[in-house]
C-alpha positions as CSV (number, residue, x, y, z in Angstrom):
1,X,-10.1,16.7,5.1
2,X,-6.7,17.3,3.4
3,X,-5.2,15.7,0.8
4,X,-2.1,14.2,2.5
5,X,0.8,12.3,1.0
6,X,1.3,9.2,2.7
7,X,4.6,6.7,2.6
8,X,2.6,4.5,0.7
9,X,2.1,6.8,-2.6
10,X,4.7,6.1,-4.7
11,X,4.7,2.3,-4.6
12,X,0.9,3.0,-4.9
13,X,1.8,5.5,-7.9
14,X,4.5,2.8,-9.4
15,X,2.0,0.0,-9.5
16,X,-0.4,1.9,-11.0
17,X,1.4,2.9,-13.9
18,X,2.8,-0.6,-14.0
19,X,-1.1,-1.9,-14.5
20,X,-1.4,0.9,-16.6
21,X,1.0,-0.2,-19.2
22,X,-0.2,-3.9,-18.9
23,X,-4.0,-2.9,-19.9
24,X,-2.2,-0.6,-23.1
25,X,-1.0,-4.4,-23.8
26,X,-3.9,-6.5,-23.4
27,X,-6.0,-3.8,-25.7
28,X,-3.3,-4.5,-28.0
29,X,-3.6,-8.0,-27.6
30,X,-7.2,-7.6,-28.1
31,X,-6.7,-6.2,-31.2
32,X,-4.3,-8.4,-32.6
33,X,-7.1,-11.2,-32.0
34,X,-5.4,-13.3,-29.5
35,X,-7.3,-16.0,-27.6
36,X,-10.3,-14.9,-25.0
37,X,-8.8,-17.3,-22.5
38,X,-5.6,-15.0,-22.9
39,X,-6.8,-12.0,-22.5
40,X,-9.1,-12.8,-19.5
41,X,-5.7,-14.2,-17.3
42,X,-4.1,-10.7,-18.2
43,X,-7.3,-9.0,-17.3
44,X,-7.1,-11.0,-14.0
45,X,-4.0,-9.8,-13.4
46,X,-4.3,-6.0,-13.9
47,X,-7.8,-6.5,-11.8
48,X,-5.4,-8.0,-9.2
49,X,-2.6,-5.6,-9.2
50,X,-5.3,-2.5,-9.2
51,X,-6.8,-3.9,-6.0
52,X,-3.5,-4.0,-4.6
53,X,-2.5,-0.7,-5.0
54,X,-6.1,0.2,-3.4
55,X,-5.8,-1.8,-0.6
56,X,-2.5,-0.6,0.1
57,X,-3.7,3.2,0.0
58,X,-6.5,2.5,1.8
59,X,-4.6,0.4,4.8
60,X,-1.9,3.4,4.8
61,X,-4.9,6.3,5.1
62,X,-6.5,4.3,8.1
63,X,-3.3,4.0,9.9
64,X,-2.8,7.8,9.5
65,X,-6.3,8.7,10.0
66,X,-6.8,6.6,13.0
67,X,-3.2,7.9,14.5
68,X,-4.5,11.6,14.0
69,X,-7.6,10.7,15.7
70,X,-6.5,9.5,18.8
71,X,-3.8,12.2,18.8
72,X,-6.4,14.9,17.8
73,X,-9.0,17.3,19.6
74,X,-12.2,16.1,19.6
75,X,-13.3,18.0,17.2
76,X,-10.5,16.9,14.7
77,X,-10.8,12.8,15.8
78,X,-14.7,13.4,15.1
79,X,-14.1,14.3,11.7
80,X,-11.1,11.9,11.1
81,X,-13.3,8.9,12.4
82,X,-15.8,10.2,9.4
83,X,-13.6,9.9,7.0
84,X,-12.1,6.5,8.1
85,X,-15.8,5.2,8.0
86,X,-15.9,6.9,4.1
87,X,-12.6,5.3,3.0
88,X,-13.8,1.5,4.5
89,X,-16.8,1.3,2.1
90,X,-13.6,0.8,-0.3
91,X,-12.1,-2.5,1.1
């Protein structure tokens, strides 16, 4: 299916850019010799931020995909449901 920009994309982009900056600062912390506990805590925060961004993106897409499947012709519905099955692997 073609790429469609969803309402959540600006928020997901903002979250990912924030996580990207956070990741850069953790790399700097490592280069500065910070304690492993501090690094692990910061990496956990980055991991949670990326997971939340992914979850938001997938949930928004699933909502759109299901609406499209319900409203579309049988062929479009089958394609939308196939894509739904594919994207749910990443939840």
